[in-house]
C-alpha positions in Angstrom: -33.3 8.7 -12.8 -30.5 6.1 -12.7 -27.1 7.1 -14.2 -26.3 4.0 -16.3 -22.9 5.5 -17.4 -21.5 5.0 -13.9 -20.7 1.8 -11.9 -22.8 0.7 -9.0 -19.8 0.1 -6.8 -16.1 0.9 -6.4 -13.3 -1.7 -6.4 -10.1 -1.7 -4.4 -7.6 -1.3 -7.3 -4.5 0.9 -6.6 -4.6 4.3 -8.1 -2.0 6.6 -9.7 -4.3 9.6 -9.1 -3.4 10.4 -5.5 -6.1 10.5 -2.8 -4.1 12.2 0.0 -0.4 11.9 -0.5 0.7 14.1 -3.4 3.2 16.2 -1.5 4.5 13.1 0.3 5.1 11.2 -2.9 6.9 14.1 -4.6 9.1 14.7 -1.5 10.0 11.0 -1.2 10.8 10.6 -4.9 13.2 13.5 -4.6 14.9 11.8 -1.6 15.2 8.6 -3.6 16.9 10.5 -6.5 19.6 11.7 -4.0 20.0 8.6 -1.9 23.4 6.9 -2.1 23.0 3.1 -2.3 23.0 0.6 -0.9 19.8 1.8 0.7 16.6 0.2 2.0 13.7 2.3 2.9 10.1 1.5 4.2 6.9 3.2 3.3 4.6 2.2 6.1 1.0 2.7 7.1 -1.9 0.6 8.4 -3.7 -1.9 6.1 -5.9 -0.1 3.6 -4.2 3.3 3.9 -2.9 3.2 0.3 0.6 1.7 0.5 0.3 -0.1 -2.8 -0.9 3.1 -4.5 1.9 5.1 -2.8 4.5 2.6 -4.1 3.1 2.7 -7.6 3.0 6.5 -7.5 6.7 6.4 -6.5 7.5 4.0 -9.2 6.0 6.4 -11.8 7.6 9.5 -10.2 11.1 8.2 -10.3 11.0 6.4 -13.7 8.2 7.9 -15.8 7.1 4.3 -16.5 3.6 3.0 -15.7 3.9 0.4 -13.0 2.6 -3.2 -13.6 -1.1 -3.4 -13.6 -1.5 0.2 -14.9 -2.4 0.6 -18.6 -2.8 4.3 -19.0 -6.3 4.5 -17.7 -5.3 7.3 -15.3 -2.0 8.5 -16.6 0.1 8.1 -19.7 3.8 7.2 -19.4 5.9 10.3 -18.9 8.4 10.2 -21.8 10.4 13.2 -20.6 10.7 11.9 -17.0 11.6 8.4 -18.4 14.4 9.9 -20.6 15.8 11.8 -17.7 15.6 9.0 -15.2 18.7 7.1 -14.0 16.6 4.4 -12.3 15.6 1.0 -13.6 12.5 0.1 -11.6 11.4 -3.4 -10.7 8.1 -4.3 -9.1 7.8 -7.3 -6.8 4.6 -8.5 -5.0 6.0 -10.5 -2.1 2.9 -12.3 -1.0 2.5 -14.0 -4.4 5.8 -15.9 -3.7 5.4 -16.5 0.1 5.1 -20.3 -0.4 8.4 -20.5 -2.3 11.2 -22.2 -0.5 13.5 -19.2 -1.2 11.4 -16.1 -2.1 14.6 -14.2 -2.9 14.9 -16.4 -6.0 11.6 -15.2 -7.3 12.8 -11.6 -6.7 16.1 -12.2 -8.6 14.1 -13.7 -11.5 12.0 -10.5 -11.6 15.1 -8.4 -11.7 16.7 -10.6 -14.3 13.5 -10.4 -16.5 13.5 -6.5 -16.3 17.2 -6.4 -17.1 16.6 -8.7 -20.1 14.2 -6.1 -21.5 16.7 -3.3 -21.1 19.5 -5.6 -22.5 17.4 -6.0 -25.6 17.2 -2.2 -26.0 21.0 -2.0 -25.7 21.5 -4.6 -28.3 19.1 -2.7 -30.7 21.1 0.5 -30.3 24.4 -1.5 -30.6 25.8 0.6 -27.8 27.2 -2.3 -25.7 29.4 -5.2 -26.6 27.5 -8.5 -26.8 30.1 -10.4 -24.8 29.8 -7.9 -21.9 26.0 -8.1 -22.0 25.9 -11.8 -22.2 28.4 -12.1 -19.4 26.4 -9.8 -17.2 23.2 -11.8 -17.7 25.1 -15.1 -17.3 26.3 -13.9 -13.9 22.8 -13.2 -12.9 21.7 -16.7 -14.0 24.4 -18.3 -11.9 23.5 -16.3 -8.8 19.9 -17.3 -9.2 21.0 -20.9 -9.5 23.1 -20.6 -6.3 20.3 -18.9 -4.4 18.1 -21.9 -5.4 20.6 -24.2 -3.8 22.0 -25.5 -7.1 25.6 -26.0 -8.1 27.0 -24.0 -11.0 28.5 -26.5 -13.5 32.0 -25.9 -14.9 30.8 -25.8 -18.5 28.3 -23.0 -17.8 29.7 -21.3 -14.8 32.4 -19.1 -16.3 32.1 -15.4 -15.5 32.7 -12.8 -18.2 33.5 -9.3 -17.2 33.7 -6.9 -20.2 34.7 -9.8 -22.4 37.4 -11.2 -20.1 36.8 -14.9 -19.1 38.0 -15.9 -15.7 39.9 -19.2 -15.1 37.9 -22.3 -14.1 38.8 -21.8 -10.4 36.6 -18.7 -10.3 33.3 -20.5 -10.6 30.6 -18.6 -8.6 29.9 -21.7 -6.5 33.4 -21.6 -5.0 33.5 -17.9 -4.3 32.9 -16.3 -0.9 29.7 -14.3 -0.5 31.5 -10.9 -0.8 32.9 -11.9 -4.2 29.5 -13.1 -5.5 28.0 -9.7 -4.5 30.8 -8.0 -6.3 30.1 -9.8 -9.5 26.4 -9.4 -9.2 26.9 -5.6 -8.7 29.1 -5.5 -11.8 26.5 -7.5 -13.8 23.8 -4.9 -12.9 26.1 -2.1 -13.8 27.0 -3.7 -17.2 23.3 -3.9 -18.1 22.5 -0.4 -16.9 25.4 1.4 -18.6 25.3 2.9 -22.1 27.6 2.5 -25.1 31.3 3.3 -25.0 30.8 6.7 -26.5 28.2 7.7 -23.9 25.6 9.0 -26.3 21.9 8.1 -26.8 21.8 6.4 -23.4 18.9 4.0 -22.8 19.2 4.9 -19.1 20.6 8.3 -18.1 23.3 8.7 -15.4 22.7 10.5 -12.2 24.6 13.5 -11.0 27.4 11.3 -9.8 27.5 9.3 -13.0 25.7 6.3 -11.6 22.7 4.3 -12.7 20.6 2.6 -10.1 18.3 -0.4 -9.8 15.3 0.6 -7.6 13.2 -2.4 -6.4 9.6 -1.8 -5.0 8.5 -4.7 -2.7 4.8 -4.6 -1.9 2.7 -6.5 0.7 5.7 -8.0 2.6 3.5 -7.6 5.8 0.9 -10.0 4.2 3.4 -12.9 3.9 3.6 -15.8 6.3 6.1 -15.0 9.1 8.8 -17.5 7.8 8.5 -16.3 4.2 8.8 -12.6 5.2 12.0 -13.4 7.2 13.5 -15.5 4.4 12.9 -12.7 1.9 14.4 -10.1 4.2 17.5 -12.3 4.8 17.9 -12.9 1.1 17.7 -9.2 0.3 20.3 -8.6 3.0 22.6 -11.3 1.5 22.2 -10.7 -2.2 21.0 -7.1 -2.8 23.1 -5.0 -0.4 24.8 -3.5 -3.5 26.2 -0.1 -4.4 23.8 0.3 -7.3 20.6 -0.9 -5.7 17.8 0.8 -3.7 15.0 -1.3 -2.1 11.7 0.4 -1.2 9.3 -1.7 1.0 5.6 -1.1 1.4 4.5 -2.5 4.7 2.4 -2.2 7.8 5.2 -1.9 10.3 3.0 -3.1 13.1 1.9 -6.3 11.2 5.4 -7.1 10.0 6.9 -6.8 13.5 4.3 -9.2 14.8 5.2 -11.6 12.0 8.9 -11.4 12.8 8.2 -12.1 16.4 6.8 -15.5 15.3 9.6 -16.3 12.9 12.8 -15.1 14.6 14.8 -17.5 16.8 13.4 -17.6 20.3 9.8 -17.2 19.3 8.7 -20.3 21.3 10.1 -18.8 24.5 8.6 -15.4 23.9 12.0 -13.7 23.8 11.7 -12.0 20.4 9.3 -9.1 20.9 12.1 -6.7 22.1 14.3 -7.1 19.0 11.8 -7.6 16.1 11.7 -3.8 15.7 15.5 -3.6 15.9 15.8 -6.3 13.2 13.6 -4.2 10.9 15.5 -1.0 11.7 18.7 -2.9 10.7 17.1 -3.8 7.3 15.5 -0.4 6.6 17.7 2.7 7.3 14.8 5.1 6.6 11.1 4.7 7.5 8.5 7.0 6.0 5.0 7.0 7.5 2.1 7.7 5.1 0.5 11.0 6.2 -2.8 10.8 8.1 -5.5 12.7 6.1 -7.3 15.6 7.8 -11.0 15.7 8.3 -11.5 17.8 5.2 -9.3 15.5 3.1 -11.4 12.5 4.2 -14.6 14.4 3.5 -13.4 15.5 0.1 -12.4 12.0 -0.8 -15.7 10.5 0.3 -17.6 13.0 -1.8 -15.3 12.7 -4.8 -15.8 8.9 -4.8 -19.6 9.3 -4.4 -19.7 11.4 -7.5 -18.1 8.6 -9.6 -20.8 5.9 -9.0 -24.5 5.5 -9.6 -26.6 6.9 -6.7 -30.0 6.3 -8.2 -31.8 9.6 -8.7 -29.2 11.6 -10.8 -31.1 14.9 -10.2 -30.8 14.5 -6.4 -27.0 13.7 -6.4 -26.0 17.3 -5.8 -28.5 17.6 -3.0 -27.0 14.5 -1.4 -23.4 15.6 -1.8 -24.1 19.2 -0.5 -25.8 17.9 2.7 -23.2 15.1 3.3 -20.4 17.7 2.8 -21.9 19.9 5.5 -22.2 16.9 7.9 -18.7 15.5 7.2 -17.0 18.9 7.6 -18.8 19.4 10.9 -18.5 15.8 12.4 -15.2 13.9 12.1 -16.8 10.5 11.7 -14.7 8.9 8.9 -11.7 6.6 9.4 -8.4 7.8 7.9 -8.3 4.8 5.5 -9.0 5.1 1.8 -10.1 1.4 1.6 -12.6 1.8 4.4 -13.9 5.0 2.9 -14.5 3.2 -0.4 -16.6 0.6 1.4 -18.6 3.3 3.1 -19.2 5.0 -0.2 -20.4 1.8 -1.8 -22.9 1.2 1.1 -24.0 4.9 1.0 -24.8 4.7 -2.8 -26.8 1.5 -2.2 -29.0 3.3 0.4 -29.4 6.3 -1.9 -30.5 4.1 -4.8 -33.1 2.4 -2.6 -34.6 5.1 -0.4 -36.1 8.4 -1.6 -35.5 11.7 0.1 -38.1 13.1 2.4 -39.7 16.5 1.7 -38.3 19.5 3.7 -34.7 20.7 4.0 -34.7 20.1 7.7 -36.0 16.5 7.2 -33.2 16.1 4.6 -30.5 17.1 7.0 -31.8 14.7 9.7 -32.3 11.9 7.1 -28.7 12.2 5.9 -27.4 12.3 9.4 -29.2 9.0 10.2 -27.9 7.7 6.9 -24.3 8.2 7.9 -24.9 6.7 11.3 -26.5 3.5 10.0 -24.0 3.1 7.2 -21.0 3.5 9.5 -22.6 1.1 12.0 -23.4 -1.4 9.3 -19.8 -1.4 7.8 -17.7 -1.2 11.0 -19.8 -2.2 14.0 -21.4 -5.4 13.2 -22.5 -6.4 16.7 -24.4 -3.2 17.1 -26.0 -3.5 13.7 -27.1 -7.1 14.4 -28.8 -5.9 17.6 -30.5 -3.0 15.7 -31.7 -5.3 13.0 -33.2 -7.6 15.6 -34.6 -4.8 17.7 -34.6 -1.3 16.2 -35.6 0.2 19.5 -32.0 -0.7 20.7 -31.0 2.6 19.0 -31.9 4.4 22.3 -29.3 2.2 24.1 -26.7 3.1 21.4 -27.4 6.8 21.9 -27.1 6.5 25.6 -23.9 4.5 25.5 -22.3 6.9 23.0 -23.3 9.8 25.2 -21.9 8.2 28.4 -18.7 7.2 26.6 -18.8 3.5 27.4 -18.8 4.1 31.2 -21.1 1.1 31.9 -18.9 -1.9 31.0 -20.8 -4.3 33.3 -24.2 -3.4 31.8 -25.4 -6.3 29.8 -27.4 -4.0 27.5 -24.1 -2.5 26.3 -22.5 -5.8 25.5 -22.5 -5.2 21.7 -20.5 -2.0 22.2 -18.1 -3.1 24.9 -15.2 -3.8 22.5 -15.2 -0.4 20.9 -12.7 2.4 21.6 -14.2 6.0 22.0 -12.6 8.7 19.8 -13.6 11.4 22.3 -13.5 11.9 26.1 -16.4 13.1 28.2 -15.3 16.7 27.5 -15.5 16.1 23.7 -11.8 16.2 23.4 -10.2 13.9 20.8 -8.5 10.8 22.2 -5.3 9.3 20.8 -6.7 6.4 18.7 -5.6 4.4 15.7 -7.0 6.7 12.9 -7.6 3.6 10.7 -9.1 1.0 13.1 -12.7 -0.1 12.6 -13.4 -0.6 16.3 -13.0 3.1 17.0 -16.4 4.7 17.7 -16.6 8.0 15.9 -20.4 8.7 16.1 -20.6 10.6 19.4 -21.6 13.9 17.9 -23.7 12.6 15.0 -25.8 10.6 17.5 -26.0 13.6 19.9 -27.5 15.7 17.1 -30.1 13.0 16.4 -31.1 11.9 19.9 -33.8 10.8 20.3 -34.1 8.5 17.3 -37.4 6.8 16.7 -37.9 3.2 15.6 -39.9 4.4 12.7 -37.1 6.6 11.4 -34.5 3.8 11.7 -36.4 0.8 10.2 -36.3 1.8 6.5 -32.5 1.8 6.6 -32.4 -1.7 8.2 -34.6 -3.2 5.5 -31.6 -2.9 3.0 -29.7 -5.8 4.7 
């Protein structure tokens, strides 16, 4: 019986309901509350490991606001947390602006837009003088113009600081960089601060009396090399401020490779040794997303499977119970939420199309073969193509898996020669990238099945 109330497949939207990282997010949000700006930090992990979700969870934890793209489907705004927060959060998706000549301009516009929303709240409470507010926003407008390569005109370039107008010689375009940063920092403070009597703040003060802008920059590692470098340089120039924290979500490995192409000396191959040092100079703290355990991966897989249509609703508990037993016994899943979602989608497709056999023992073997074929289909395309053409090739796959790829010159093993084994010959775990698709994790599952007949395998291959 099909469950029409559930979707057929999962999407890859970020989630505020945490898959693996609850303790990590709470610990990092506490650190952010006590950091002393200027401060840049990186939340890093492989592609697909949930960096965007982690950043959006941090955004919610430190501010109580729902991040952009979230509309209360999973969580409602936390009013108490919002009232107690001394952070104004800004969200910036770097890759959307990678073709801009100066990506920092797009980021400054995002900050200016968020400050404008808070400025409106201040005006409504009448807790800040209009001249101070307008002066602060005017400074921001002028800095954006300068970052865009424009000249600030005399008739519009006067800076106001708490109502005091500077003389014409103080136009931003004629000031040194340090002075521009000073006024930008003051402008941010003017927008974030409350009324003169200090009551009914729109944004609370921290323990040291400060209020802080915290900027979340996502997908920097997906930008073109030159765009990533320009944005990092712009942040270093304009946002190294005493009331500003920047949180980057990135795949450290991918961004380092990008910087190697963009930094001076790339053509001569002299950049690899200082791309990492460049990043370390930008980010004073680096926090690696935790790698989920075997049980966490298994629980996540089964939790997702329960949320989508698997065909025979009455058999779903049977499926989940047997799959749980297998996944807790055999560590065959990658430590990557995105890849696990893809596996779940494919698994549900098979379950909708193929009825269970009769006996409990047959069911265990059937589900074991299901996992093997689904994992090969999703992650090991050369092997699946060979099986699809010749199902009898499963005997070569079993043999190769058992011998741990020791026959590199054997033409029969060509489809498997690029894979990295996750275990050695003594069944000890090897140090492999927990997220990579080319890691072969099927040693023990295949050993429990061997031999596999062509007749057993063919029904799973017909779903292509």
